[in-house]
C-alpha positions in Angstrom: -0.2 0.1 -0.2 1.1 3.9 -0.7 3.0 5.7 2.2 0.1 8.2 3.8 0.8 11.8 5.0 -0.1 11.6 8.8 -1.6 14.9 10.1 -0.1 18.3 8.7 3.9 18.7 8.3 5.3 21.4 10.8 8.1 23.9 10.9 10.6 24.9 13.4 12.9 28.0 13.8 15.3 28.3 16.1 19.1 30.0 16.6 19.9 28.4 20.3 20.6 24.8 19.7 23.8 24.2 21.3 22.4 23.1 24.2 19.6 21.0 22.6 16.3 22.7 21.3 13.3 21.0 22.2 10.5 20.7 19.2 6.7 19.5 19.5 5.5 17.4 17.4 2.0 17.3 18.8 2.0 14.0 19.1 3.7 11.0 20.1 4.0 8.4 16.8 1.9 5.1 16.9 4.0 1.9 16.2 5.4 1.8 12.8 5.1 5.2 12.2 7.7 7.3 10.8 8.9 10.6 11.6 10.9 12.4 8.8 13.2 15.3 9.9 14.6 17.9 7.6 17.0 19.9 8.9 19.1 23.1 7.8 21.6 25.2 9.7 24.3 27.2 9.6 26.4 25.0 11.3 26.6 21.3 11.8 23.9 19.3 13.9 23.7 15.6 15.9 21.3 13.0 14.8 18.9 13.3 17.7 18.3 10.6 19.5 16.6 7.8 18.6 17.0 8.8 14.8 18.7 7.4 12.3 20.9 9.8 9.7 19.2 9.1 6.3 20.7 11.4 4.3 23.6 14.5 4.7 25.0 17.2 3.2 27.8 19.2 4.3 29.4 21.5 2.9 29.1 25.3 3.2 26.2 24.7 5.9 25.0 21.2 7.7 21.9 20.0 5.9 19.9 16.8 6.5 17.5 14.3 6.7 16.5 12.2 9.5 13.8 9.2 10.5 12.7 7.1 13.2 10.3 4.2 12.7 8.2 4.4 16.1 8.9 0.8 18.5 6.2 2.2 20.9 7.5 4.7 23.9 8.7 7.3 21.5 7.6 11.0 23.0 5.8 13.9 21.1 9.1 16.0 21.5 12.9 15.7 19.9 15.6 17.6 21.0 17.8 19.8 17.9 21.2 19.6 18.7 23.6 22.4 16.8 27.0 23.0 16.7 26.9 26.4 18.7 23.7 28.9 18.9 23.2 29.0 15.0 20.4 29.6 12.4 18.2 26.4 11.9 15.4 25.3 10.2 13.3 22.1 10.8 10.8 20.4 8.2 8.9 17.6 10.0 6.5 15.0 8.9 5.0 11.5 9.7 4.6 8.7 7.3 2.5 5.3 8.0 3.1 2.5 5.1 7.1 2.7 5.4 9.6 0.1 5.3 13.2 0.7 4.9 15.6 3.6 3.1 16.0 3.0 -0.4 19.5 3.3 -1.1 21.4 4.9 -3.0 18.5 6.5 -4.4 19.1 8.1 -0.8 21.2 10.9 -2.3 21.9 15.0 -2.6 23.3 17.2 -5.4 24.7 20.6 -4.5 26.0 24.3 -5.7 28.3 25.8 -3.0 29.9 29.5 -3.7 26.9 30.6 -6.8 23.9 32.6 -6.9 20.8 30.9 -8.4 17.4 31.0 -7.9 16.8 26.9 -7.8 18.1 24.1 -6.3 20.5 22.0 -8.3 19.6 19.4 -11.1 19.5 15.8 -8.9 18.5 12.7 -10.1 18.2 9.8 -7.3 19.2 6.9 -9.7 16.7 3.8 -10.7 14.7 3.2 -7.7 13.7 -0.4 -5.9 10.4 -0.3 -6.6 7.4 1.1 -7.5 5.3 3.2 -5.5 7.8 4.7 -2.8 7.6 7.7 -0.6 10.5 10.1 -2.4 10.9 12.8 0.7 12.5 15.8 -1.5 14.3 18.6 0.7 15.4 22.0 -1.0 18.4 23.4 1.5 19.4 26.8 1.0 21.9 28.8 2.7 23.6 32.3 2.5 20.3 33.8 1.3 21.3 37.5 1.2 19.8 40.5 3.1 16.6 40.4 1.6 15.8 37.1 2.8 12.7 37.3 0.5 12.8 33.6 -1.3 9.4 33.0 -2.1 6.8 31.3 -3.9 8.1 27.8 -4.5 7.8 26.2 -7.7 7.9 22.4 -7.6 8.7 20.1 -10.3 5.8 17.5 -11.5 4.8 15.1 -9.4 5.6 16.6 -5.8 3.1 18.2 -3.3 4.7 20.9 -1.2 5.0 20.2 2.7 6.8 23.3 4.3 8.9 26.3 4.0 10.6 28.1 6.6 13.5 30.7 6.8 15.4 32.4 9.6 18.0 34.7 9.4 19.7 36.6 6.4 22.8 37.5 4.4 25.8 34.4 4.7 24.5 32.7 7.6 20.2 33.1 7.2 18.8 29.7 6.1 15.9 28.4 4.4 14.0 24.6 3.8 11.7 23.5 1.0 10.2 20.3 1.7 7.7 18.3 -0.6 7.3 14.7 -1.4 6.0 12.5 -4.1 4.1 8.8 -3.2 4.5 7.3 -6.1 7.9 7.6 -7.3 10.0 4.8 -8.8 11.3 2.5 -10.3 12.9 5.1 -12.6 14.8 8.2 -11.4 13.3 10.8 -9.5 14.5 14.0 -10.5 13.1 16.7 -8.4 13.8 20.4 -8.0 13.0 23.5 -6.4 12.6 26.9 -7.9 12.0 30.5 -6.5 11.0 33.9 -6.6 13.2 36.5 -5.0 16.7 37.2 -4.6 19.3 34.2 -5.8 21.0 32.1 -2.9 25.0 31.5 -3.0 24.5 27.6 -1.4 21.7 25.6 -3.2 21.1 21.6 -2.0 18.6 19.1 -3.2 18.4 16.4 -1.0 16.5 13.2 -1.0 15.1 10.2 0.9 13.4 7.4 -0.1 11.3 4.7 1.4 9.8 1.7 0.2 5.8 1.3 0.8 4.4 -1.6 2.6 2.2 -4.3 0.5 -1.1 -4.8 0.7 -4.2 -2.6 0.3 -4.6 1.0 1.2 -6.0 1.9 3.8 -7.3 5.2 5.2 -5.2 6.7 8.3 -6.7 9.1 11.0 -5.1 12.3 10.8 -3.9 12.8 14.6 -2.3 16.0 14.3 -4.1 18.3 17.1 -5.8 21.2 15.0 -4.8 23.9 17.1 -1.3 23.1 15.1 -2.2 22.4 11.9 -0.3 24.6 9.7 3.0 24.2 11.9 4.4 26.8 14.1 7.9 27.9 15.3 9.1 26.2 18.1 
């Protein structure tokens, strides 16, 4: 069955992660559900407790995709720890009906120190199975004095999830996330462009997860209504 998005993806922005910044996901995951964190920072970021590092892209910034599959007992909060108190942006989503990470389609492509208004052309390579879940993460850094990147446009097949920014200039970061629940077996080529100012460092990260076999079933939205649309923590 296809992967199912549970609730409303949320975004978080902060610059006090040196001692660990706590983000509240609104509810704890049920057993078998996957939480995915797309983290973009002006510094490096540690893998949160209980999560796996699915894809890193660390050159002029620290960009990562982390995920965990709930075994039971996980809380609704996650601590994000950064190397110093630097601008950091997080996009979170929760999924049912996923299986293992598909590697090598879990990959990244980077453009560093060259201003532009789109993420670089990215190709995952062949994906193991049709109907997989592809998470695409456009991680922007050194976003200019105006920090006015807006109106993201994703390539065909991708549904936007989150758009968050913090800071400006050389230390400012922005993160766009999107998904495709019908990826594979051909390669995926996600890309995002935007209006407004160009960015010096532009990364595209993807993480691809298999979908469980069987018949699609409806999954109840577990996210509290008060949190719909996301908020900074």
